[in-house]
N, C-alpha and C positions, 0 to 999 in steps of 0.2 A: 550545477548546470554549467556546462562548458561549451564554448563556441565551436562551430565546425564550418563546413562550406556554406557561404552565403546562399540564401534561398534563391532558386531559379524559377519560381512560379509567379511571374509578374501579374497575371490576372488576379490571383488569390491575394497577393499583397496589395494590389491596387484597391481591392474591395476593403481590406483592413484599413488602408490609409483613408478612404472615404469615411469609414465608420469612426476613425479617430478624430476626424474633423467634426463629424456630427456630434460626437461626445464632448467636444470642446477641449480636447487635449492638445490639439495643434491648430494653427491658423491655416487659412486657405492657401497661403503661399508656401507653406512648409512641406518639404518632401522628407519623410522620415527614412532613416537608414535601418535596414533589417539585417539581423544575423541569426541564422537558425541555431537553436540549442539542441543538444543531444539529450537522450534519456527517456523518451517516451515512445510507445507504439500506438497509443490511442489518440494522440493530439499532435498538432503542429504547435511548436513553441519557439518564439523569437525573442531575442533581445532587440529592443527598438530604441534608437537614439532620438530623443525628443529635445527641444530647446532647453528644458529644465533638467535634463539628465536622462539616463537610461531607465526603461521600464521593461517589464516582461509581458508579452501577449501570448495567451493560450487559446487555441481554437480546436474544438473537438472534431474528430473524424468519425464518419459513420461506419467505415470498415477499418479495422485495426491492422497494423503492419506486422502480421504474423503469417506463417506459412499456411495455416488452415484458414478457412473462411469464418471469420469472427466479426460479427456486426453488433453495434451497440447504439441505443437511442442517443441522439444528439442533445436532448434536453438535460443529460447528465451534467453538462457544463454549468447550468444554472444551479443545480444542487451542490456542485463543488463549491461555488461561491457562497451558498448558504451555509455549508458546513464550516467554511473558514470564518464566516461572520459569527456563528454561534460559538465556535471554539475560541475565536479571538476575544469574545466577550468575557470568557472565563480565564483564558491565559493569553493576554495580548501578544506576548513575545513568541507564541507557538505557531504563528501563521504569518505569511506575508501580508502587507497592507493591500486591500482591494481598492483600486483607484477608480475603476469604471467597469461596466459590463454592457454587452449588447446581446440580448437574448435572442433577437431575430437572427443574428449572424452566428450565434453560438460561440462567442468568445468573450474573454474578459481580460482586463489589464490589472496587473499587480506590481508592487514594488520589486525592483531588481535587487537581488542579494548577491553581492560579489563573491566569487568562489574563495578568494583569499581569506575573507572574514567568515564565510559560511561554507566550509568544506562539506562534501557529501559523506555521510556516514559510511556508505558502501566503499568509497575510495579509501577512507581511513582504515577500514577493516582489511581491505586488500593489501594495504601498505604496512600492516602490522601494528597499527594504532588501535589496540583492542583493550578497551578500558571498561571495567565493570561500573565505574561512576557514570559513564554515558548510558549504559543499559538501564541503570536505575533512574536516570533523569528522564529517559523515554517513558519508562513505566509510570513515573510520577505524573507526567503531563497527560498521559492517556487516562490515568485514574481521575485526574481533575476534570477532564472533559466528559468522561463517562459518568462520573458521580454527579456532575452538575446537570446532566440531562436525563438521568435515570428516572423512570416512572413519571415522565413529564408529558401529559397529553397534548400540550401546546406544541412542543417540539415534535412529537410523533405526527401530529397533523401536518406540520411543515415538510415532513420528509416521507411522503407517500411514494416510495421508490422501490417497492417490491419487484416490479417488473424489470427495472433497470438492474437491480442487484442480481436478480436471477440471470439476466442476459450477460452480465460481465463478471460474475463470480460463480454462482452455483452451477450454471450450465457448462461454461468452458473449463471449470476446474473439476467438480465432482462428477457431473454427468458424463463429461468426456472421458474421465478416468474410468468410469463404470463401463463404458463401451470398450475401452482398451483392455480391461481386466474383468471379464464376465464373472469370474469366481467371487469377485468382491462387489458385484453390481448391487445385490440386494442391500448390503450394509451401507454402501455409498448413497444409494437413492433414499434409504431411510434417513440418513444424515441430512440430506437435502430437505426432506419434509420437516424434520425436527428443527433445523436451523431457521427455515423460513417462517416458522410459527413463533419464534422467540421475539418478543417486543419489549425490550428492556431499556435501551439507551441509544444514544446517537453513535453510530459506527462510522469510522473512516473508510475501512474496507481495503486499504492498500498500504498498510503500515509496514513498508519494506525499507531497509537501509538506503536504497537508492532514492527514496522519497523523503528522506530526513536529512536536513542540514544541521550541522553542529555549530550553532552560532555563539556569540560571546555571552548571550543571556540564556543559553540552553537550546534544546532541540527545537527545530522548526519543521512543521509537517507540510508537505506538498502533495499534490495529486489526489485530491479527495473525490475523484470522479465516481467512486463506488458508494458515496454517502448514503446511509440507510439507517432507519430506526429499527434496530434489531438486537442482535446478541453481541454484547461487548467482548465476549470470549473469542469472537472471530478476530478482532484486532490483535488481541494478545497472541493467539495461536498463529496468526499470519506472520507476526514479527519473529516469534520464537522459531518458527519454521525456517526462516532465512538464516538464523544462527546455526541451525543444524546443517543446512545446505552449505554454508561457508566452510564447514569441516572438510567437505569434498573438494572445495576450491583451493584452499590453502591448508593442506594437511599439517604443515609445521606449526600451525597456530591453533590446533584443536583444543588444547587446554584453555587458552584464552577465550575462544568462542563458547566453550561449555561453561566457563566461569560466568560469562555474560548471560548465557541462557539461564543459569541458576539464579543469578542476581536479579534479573528482570522478573522471572517467575515469582521469586520470593517476595520482592518488593510490591509487585502488583497484587498478588493474591492476599497478602497481609493487609493491604490498604482498602480492600473491597468492603463497603459498608451499606450498600443498597440491597444486598441479598446475602445469603449464606455463602461465604468464600469457598467452601468446599464444593458447592454445587457449580459455581462458575469454573473452578479448577477442573472439575470432572468434564465439563463441556469442552473446555480448552484441550484437555488431554485426548478427547475423542476427535476433535476437529484436526488436531495437528498432524497425525499420520496420514489423514486423507489429503491434507494440503501438501504434504511432502510428496505423496504419490502423484498429485496433480501437476507438480512441476517437472515430472518426467513423462507422464502419460496423458496430460491434459492438453489444451489448445495453446498454452503458453509455457512451453518447457524452458527451464532456466538455462541460460546460454553456456554456463560453464560446467554443467554435468553432462559430459559427452562420452566418457569411457564406459564400456559395458560393465566393468566390475563396480563402478560407482552407481550405475543404474540398478544393478543387482542388489547392492546394499539398500537402496531406497525401497525397492519393491519387496524385499524380504521383510524389512522392518515394518513397512506400511501394512502389508498383508497380515502380519501377526497382530498388529494393534488395531487395525480396522475390524477384524473379525472378533478379537477378544480385547476390547478397550480396557485401559487401566484408568484409575481415577486420580493418580498423583503425577504431577509433572516431574518430580524428582525421579520417579521410576522410569519415565520415558527417557530422561537424561541418561540414567545408568544404562538402560537397554540400548540406547543409540551408541554409546561408547563400546559396549560389548559387540554390537554389530560391526562397527568399524574395525575392530580387532579380529573379526572372523576371517579366516582364509577364504580367498575367492574360489 
């Protein structure tokens, strides 16, 4: 999370200041200093200077900052906090510390993690720091969170978020891609139905390198707005998808990205003990090409895939595997490399 232009919405920040006083984080006489942080389309995020040091304040938006009209329920903010609390119980270093929350105002306060000590994984990948050890560490922490919450009716009752997950994942990703690609619509909509009926473990829903900090004690997960009790294969597929996309962003680093893909997939699948690993791998391999297509033809296209030939790579690969799914992630990996070598 890096600073940018200070926020210029005084009314909105005044309301946050009032709430910070109500929550007991500042006294009546203190005027906090705000600095907007980059990195999100779904929330306002600020670094706030308090007398005891900086904190991070996150407030959900009802309309996301994307070109298309994309709206999401504001109560997702509360479920993000709940995801962090559950994940933090299992892996304390894997999430920021939650300091306070205001559910009426749909915001919460968490510990500020300085970028020098907690670089963003996406920034590292962009700059050529592409390490399989990091990919395995992300897989390990996902495994621990998924394994600790698998088949847990208490956790399932805490995360009754099917409508939220549909609004911010299944609809803008798979259903929007189905509208853009009618020849794939039946398969994509069938995937929506299958995915929404999987009730297995607590899912983060946005395991992207931009939402993972590489801290001194391991990966730290941010932005759990899509928290949902559902299919853990979604988290694995979501992260692996970004490693495929990075091959189009930094072609000179393809070997490293694919090594990370293979390392993460192998570590995660071999660690699954709450169900048959092959079944989870097959669901991941079915979700992944649909997610790849969604980042070109969905409501949230990835910002660095802009060239027509890159979009063609995505659409060809996705169409082949959406219509004829494979069961092994290693096969997807090989086929993606073959696609990238294919003449335009």
